[in-house]
C-alpha positions as CSV (number, residue, x, y, z in Angstrom):
1,M,-28.7,35.0,15.0
2,L,-32.0,36.3,16.8
3,V,-33.6,33.9,19.8
4,R,-35.5,34.8,22.0
5,K,-34.7,35.4,25.2
6,S,-36.7,33.5,27.0
7,F,-35.1,30.8,25.8
8,H,-31.7,31.7,26.3
9,R,-31.0,28.9,29.1
10,L,-32.3,26.2,27.0
11,I,-29.7,26.8,24.5
12,L,-27.3,26.7,26.2
13,L,-28.3,23.7,28.0
14,L,-28.9,21.6,24.8
15,T,-25.7,22.9,23.0
16,A,-24.2,21.4,25.8
17,I,-26.1,18.4,24.9
18,A,-25.0,18.3,21.6
19,I,-21.5,18.7,22.4
20,G,-22.1,15.5,24.1
21,L,-23.2,13.8,21.6
22,L,-21.4,14.6,18.8
23,F,-18.2,12.9,19.2
24,G,-15.3,12.0,15.6
25,S,-16.9,8.4,13.7
26,C,-14.0,6.3,12.4
27,N,-10.4,7.5,11.8
28,K,-10.2,8.8,7.6
29,T,-7.7,6.7,5.7
30,T,-4.3,7.9,7.1
31,I,-1.3,7.9,4.6
32,K,2.2,7.9,6.0
33,E,5.3,10.3,4.3
34,P,6.7,9.1,1.5
35,G,10.1,8.5,0.7
36,I,10.6,5.0,2.8
37,S,12.7,2.4,0.5
38,Y,10.4,-0.5,2.1
39,G,7.3,-0.3,4.3
40,I,3.2,0.3,4.3
41,I,2.3,3.9,3.8
42,G,-1.7,3.5,3.4
43,V,-4.4,1.1,3.8
44,D,-7.6,2.0,1.7
45,P,-10.1,1.6,2.8
46,E,-9.9,0.9,6.3
47,V,-13.2,-0.5,7.3
48,V,-13.8,-3.5,5.4
49,A,-16.0,-7.0,5.8
50,T,-14.1,-10.4,5.6
51,G,-14.1,-11.3,1.8
52,D,-13.6,-7.2,0.4
53,T,-10.3,-6.5,-1.2
54,V,-8.1,-4.0,0.6
55,N,-5.7,-1.7,-1.0
56,I,-2.1,-1.5,0.4
57,F,0.1,1.1,-0.8
58,G,4.1,1.7,0.1
59,A,7.1,0.7,-1.5
60,G,9.3,-2.1,-2.0
61,F,6.9,-5.1,-2.5
62,S,7.5,-8.0,-4.4
63,T,6.1,-8.0,-8.0
64,D,5.5,-12.0,-6.6
65,T,2.1,-12.6,-5.6
66,S,3.6,-15.6,-3.3
67,G,6.6,-13.3,-2.5
68,N,4.8,-11.5,0.1
69,T,3.1,-12.5,3.4
70,V,0.4,-9.6,4.4
71,K,-1.7,-10.3,8.1
72,I,-4.5,-8.4,8.8
73,N,-5.7,-8.2,12.3
74,G,-3.2,-11.6,13.0
75,G,-5.1,-13.2,10.7
76,A,-3.4,-14.3,7.0
77,A,-4.8,-12.5,4.4
78,R,-4.4,-14.2,0.5
79,V,-2.8,-11.2,-2.1
80,I,-4.6,-11.3,-5.5
81,S,-1.8,-8.7,-7.3
82,A,1.1,-7.7,-6.5
83,S,3.2,-4.5,-7.5
84,T,6.1,-2.9,-6.3
85,Q,4.2,-0.1,-4.8
86,L,0.0,-2.0,-4.0
87,L,-0.6,-5.0,-3.0
88,R,-4.5,-6.1,-3.3
89,V,-6.1,-8.5,-0.7
90,I,-8.7,-10.0,0.5
91,A,-9.3,-9.5,3.7
92,P,-10.2,-12.7,6.2
93,S,-12.0,-13.1,8.9
94,G,-10.9,-12.6,12.3
95,T,-10.4,-10.1,14.9
96,A,-12.6,-6.8,14.6
97,R,-9.7,-4.7,15.2
98,G,-5.8,-4.3,14.9
99,N,-2.6,-3.8,12.7
100,V,-1.8,-4.6,9.0
101,E,1.1,-6.6,8.8
102,V,3.6,-6.8,5.4
103,K,6.6,-9.4,5.2
104,T,9.0,-9.8,1.9
105,D,11.9,-11.3,2.1
106,A,13.9,-10.3,5.6
107,Q,11.7,-7.0,5.6
108,S,8.5,-6.1,7.2
109,S,6.3,-3.2,8.0
110,T,3.3,-2.4,10.3
111,F,0.7,-0.1,9.9
112,K,0.1,1.2,12.9
113,D,-3.2,3.1,12.6
114,Q,-6.0,1.1,13.3
115,F,-7.8,-1.7,10.8
116,T,-11.7,-2.7,11.5
117,L,-13.2,-5.8,9.8
118,A,-16.7,-5.0,9.9
119,T,-19.8,-7.6,10.9
120,V,-21.8,-7.2,8.1
121,I,-25.6,-7.0,8.7
122,S,-28.2,-7.9,5.5
123,G,-31.9,-9.1,4.6
124,N,-34.2,-10.4,7.6
125,Q,-33.1,-11.0,10.9
126,T,-35.4,-13.3,12.2
127,A,-33.5,-13.9,15.6
128,S,-33.0,-11.3,18.4
129,A,-29.4,-9.8,19.0
130,T,-27.3,-8.2,20.8
131,W,-24.6,-5.6,19.1
132,T,-21.2,-4.7,21.2
133,A,-19.4,-2.1,21.3
134,D,-16.2,-4.4,20.8
135,N,-17.4,-4.9,16.8
136,L,-18.2,-2.7,14.0
137,Y,-21.6,-3.5,12.1
138,L,-22.0,-2.9,8.2
139,L,-25.5,-2.6,7.0
140,K,-25.8,-3.4,3.8
141,G,-29.2,-3.0,1.5
142,D,-32.7,-3.1,3.7
143,V,-32.1,-4.9,7.4
144,H,-35.3,-5.7,8.4
145,F,-35.9,-7.1,12.4
146,T,-39.0,-9.8,12.0
147,K,-42.1,-9.8,14.0
148,G,-40.9,-11.5,17.5
149,T,-37.2,-10.1,17.4
150,A,-35.7,-8.0,19.7
151,L,-32.7,-5.9,19.0
152,T,-30.7,-4.2,21.4
153,I,-27.4,-1.8,20.9
154,Q,-25.0,-1.3,23.6
155,A,-23.6,2.1,24.3
156,G,-20.6,3.0,22.1
157,T,-21.4,0.9,19.0
158,I,-20.8,2.3,15.9
159,I,-23.1,1.2,12.8
160,L,-22.3,1.9,9.2
161,G,-24.7,2.2,6.5
162,D,-23.7,1.1,3.1
163,K,-23.6,4.0,0.5
164,L,-23.7,2.1,-2.6
165,T,-27.0,-0.5,-1.2
166,N,-28.9,2.2,-0.1
167,A,-29.2,0.7,3.6
168,S,-31.7,1.2,5.8
169,L,-32.8,-0.7,9.2
170,T,-36.2,-1.3,9.8
171,I,-38.1,-2.8,13.2
172,D,-41.1,-4.5,11.8
173,D,-44.4,-4.5,13.4
174,G,-44.0,-6.5,16.5
175,A,-40.4,-6.4,16.9
176,H,-38.6,-4.0,18.9
177,A,-35.0,-2.5,19.7
178,S,-33.5,-1.2,22.8
179,M,-30.7,1.6,21.8
180,N,-28.8,2.4,25.1
181,G,-26.3,4.9,24.7
182,T,-24.7,6.7,27.6
183,V,-23.3,10.4,27.8
184,A,-19.4,9.2,27.3
185,N,-20.4,6.4,25.2
186,P,-23.2,7.2,22.9
187,I,-24.6,5.1,19.5
188,V,-23.8,6.5,16.5
189,F,-25.0,5.3,12.9
190,S,-23.1,7.1,10.2
191,S,-22.2,6.4,6.5
192,N,-19.6,3.7,5.5
193,Q,-17.8,6.4,3.3
194,A,-14.5,7.7,3.9
195,L,-14.5,10.7,6.5
196,Q,-14.5,13.4,4.5
197,L,-16.7,12.0,1.3
198,R,-19.8,11.2,4.1
199,W,-22.7,13.3,2.7
200,N,-26.4,14.2,3.4
201,G,-28.5,11.2,1.9
202,D,-25.3,8.2,2.0
203,W,-27.8,5.8,3.4
204,K,-31.6,5.8,4.4
205,G,-31.7,5.4,8.3
206,V,-33.3,3.8,11.2
207,I,-37.1,2.9,10.7
208,F,-39.7,2.0,13.6
209,A,-42.6,0.8,11.2
210,E,-46.2,0.9,12.8
211,S,-46.6,-1.9,15.5
212,S,-49.9,-3.7,15.9
213,V,-48.8,-4.5,19.3
214,V,-47.0,-2.3,22.1
215,A,-43.7,-2.0,22.1
216,A,-40.9,-1.0,24.3
217,D,-38.5,0.5,22.8
218,H,-36.2,3.1,24.0
219,I,-33.4,5.2,22.5
220,T,-31.4,7.5,24.4
221,Y,-28.1,8.8,23.6
222,T,-28.0,7.9,20.2
223,R,-26.9,10.4,16.7
224,I,-27.6,9.2,13.0
225,E,-26.3,10.8,10.5
226,Y,-25.8,11.5,7.0
227,A,-28.8,9.4,6.3
228,G,-32.0,10.5,5.4
229,A,-31.9,8.8,1.2
230,H,-35.3,8.7,-0.4
231,P,-36.6,9.2,-4.1
232,P,-37.7,12.9,-5.4
233,N,-41.0,13.5,-4.3
234,Q,-41.0,10.9,-1.1
235,P,-40.5,11.5,2.0
236,G,-37.3,10.1,3.6
237,A,-35.5,10.8,7.4
238,A,-32.4,9.8,9.5
239,L,-35.3,8.7,12.5
240,T,-39.0,7.4,11.4
241,I,-41.2,6.4,14.2
242,N,-44.9,5.2,13.0
243,R,-45.3,3.8,16.7
244,A,-46.2,4.9,19.8
245,I,-43.5,5.5,22.1
246,T,-44.2,5.7,25.6
247,A,-43.3,8.0,28.1
248,D,-38.7,8.6,28.9
249,S,-38.3,5.7,26.0
250,I,-36.8,8.3,23.7
251,S,-34.8,11.2,25.1
252,Y,-31.6,12.6,23.8
253,V,-31.5,11.7,20.0
254,Q,-29.7,13.5,17.1
255,T,-30.3,12.9,13.8
256,S,-27.0,15.5,11.9
257,Y,-26.5,16.0,8.0
258,S,-29.9,13.9,6.5
259,G,-31.0,14.0,3.2
260,G,-34.4,14.6,4.3
261,D,-36.0,15.1,7.5
262,G,-34.2,14.8,10.7
263,F,-37.2,13.1,12.4
264,R,-40.4,11.7,11.1
265,F,-43.3,10.7,13.1
266,G,-46.0,9.1,11.4
267,A,-48.4,7.0,13.5
268,T,-51.9,6.6,11.7
269,D,-53.5,4.8,14.6
270,G,-53.7,8.3,17.1
271,S,-50.8,6.9,19.1
272,V,-48.8,9.6,21.5
273,Q,-45.3,9.7,21.1
274,Y,-43.7,11.5,23.6
275,L,-40.4,12.7,22.7
276,K,-37.9,15.0,24.6
277,Y,-34.1,16.3,24.7
278,L,-34.4,16.0,20.7
279,I,-31.3,17.6,18.5
280,A,-32.0,17.9,14.7
281,A,-28.3,19.3,12.9
282,G,-28.3,20.4,9.6
283,C,-30.5,18.4,7.9
284,S,-31.6,18.9,4.3
285,G,-35.7,18.5,5.1
286,N,-37.8,19.4,7.8
287,D,-36.3,19.4,11.3
288,F,-38.6,17.6,12.6
289,S,-42.1,16.3,10.5
290,F,-45.5,15.0,12.2
291,V,-48.3,13.2,9.7
292,N,-51.1,11.2,9.6
293,D,-53.0,11.0,12.8
294,D,-49.7,11.2,15.0
295,K,-50.1,12.6,18.8
296,A,-46.8,14.0,20.2
297,S,-46.3,15.6,23.3
298,A,-42.7,16.6,22.5
299,Q,-40.4,18.9,25.0
300,F,-37.1,20.8,24.3
301,L,-36.5,20.2,20.5
302,F,-33.8,21.5,19.2
303,G,-32.7,22.4,15.4
304,F,-30.6,24.1,13.2
305,K,-29.7,24.3,9.8
306,D,-27.1,24.6,7.8
307,P,-27.5,27.0,4.4
308,N,-24.8,25.0,2.6
309,F,-27.3,21.7,2.8
310,A,-30.9,22.7,3.9
311,D,-33.6,23.2,0.5
312,P,-35.2,26.4,0.5
313,A,-38.0,24.8,-0.8
314,W,-39.2,21.9,1.5
315,C,-37.3,22.9,5.3
316,G,-38.5,24.2,8.0
317,W,-38.2,23.2,11.9
318,L,-41.3,22.2,12.4
319,T,-43.9,21.2,9.7
320,R,-47.2,19.0,10.1
321,Y,-48.5,17.6,7.2
322,F,-52.3,17.2,6.9
323,D,-52.6,15.3,3.6
324,P,-50.0,13.4,1.0
325,T,-51.1,16.4,-1.8
326,R,-47.8,17.9,-0.6
327,Y,-49.6,20.7,1.2
328,H,-48.1,21.1,4.6
329,Q,-48.3,24.6,7.0
330,Q,-45.5,25.3,9.1
331,Y,-46.6,27.3,12.7
332,D,-45.7,28.0,15.8
333,P,-45.6,25.4,18.4
334,R,-46.6,27.4,21.5
335,R,-50.2,27.9,19.6
336,P,-51.1,24.2,18.7
337,K,-54.1,24.0,16.5
338,R,-57.1,22.8,18.2
339,S,-58.5,20.6,15.6
340,G,-56.7,17.9,13.8
341,P,-53.8,16.2,14.1
342,Q,-52.3,17.4,18.1
343,L,-49.0,18.2,19.6
344,Q,-47.9,19.4,22.7
345,C,-44.6,21.4,22.2
346,F,-42.8,23.0,25.3
347,G,-39.6,24.6,24.4
348,H,-38.0,25.2,21.6
349,A,-35.3,26.6,19.4
350,Q,-34.1,26.9,15.8
351,L,-30.7,28.8,14.9
352,W,-29.2,29.3,11.4
353,L,-25.8,28.8,11.6
354,D,-23.9,30.8,8.5
355,F,-20.9,29.2,7.6
356,N,-20.2,31.7,4.4
């Protein structure tokens, strides 16, 4: 790993920021030790929406569906099939987080690992909303906050993108979003797949559409991971911003393991975006892409590649696209072009990590 000496302090600072932003997402499915005569040894999945099917693995259950009483987070769950080692139940509505309990005759068992009922968000959102850290949110399909609405996401909130429906979150023209995490409690967007199965491009990502009005968007201490799904030969990114971003409105944002670009900026009206402390980690495409007539003043952009995931044909640290024909030119941001799209960049670094 070669890094210019003048950037040693910068890298140390941004590495500390990256560590602060990175934290574990939802726990993976846990299986307890087998060999018991009665009880729960596993639950799959551990994150569901009301009405989804939950598999409860164990021993000693009644083969009669009416012979087992199941509660999820305190709410009664309907048993739809039963064997001595597997109960299939329908998740009820109720408290967001809690435990799974099974009672068979005089015996009972509680699976103490946390179980989560997610709040499903889908389709067009025509009213403003606040998402809170005491709930888990599951995006299904293309979710749009429409003109005149505002989305507020509180610190510590976790939002999952559904892989099956290729989920996305778009803030439409005339809508705005405020995502204000903190160092201790960042906002996390991730995949709804089990932790060990999450992969680049599980879902599309977060999109700020071009806006005809000045939007009061604010994003800080937010991580977007395993996003960036896109059709072949079409662009995609974990975070796409196609509108003006005012000074100090986007900072300390990280994109991790995107199936496309990490960040993609593409305002067509000559708007200026002010960017600070952005981190792209392990993204398949470019870490930072600037397209169309986008102008940006950027400070402290930090990207590092995982060679196991980087696309060798279409990945780089910083790329400016000049036209839609896929012709591109990578350049040193310390020597910005004097004509065409404008970029000012102060302080940058690229790291390649070899995990082989």
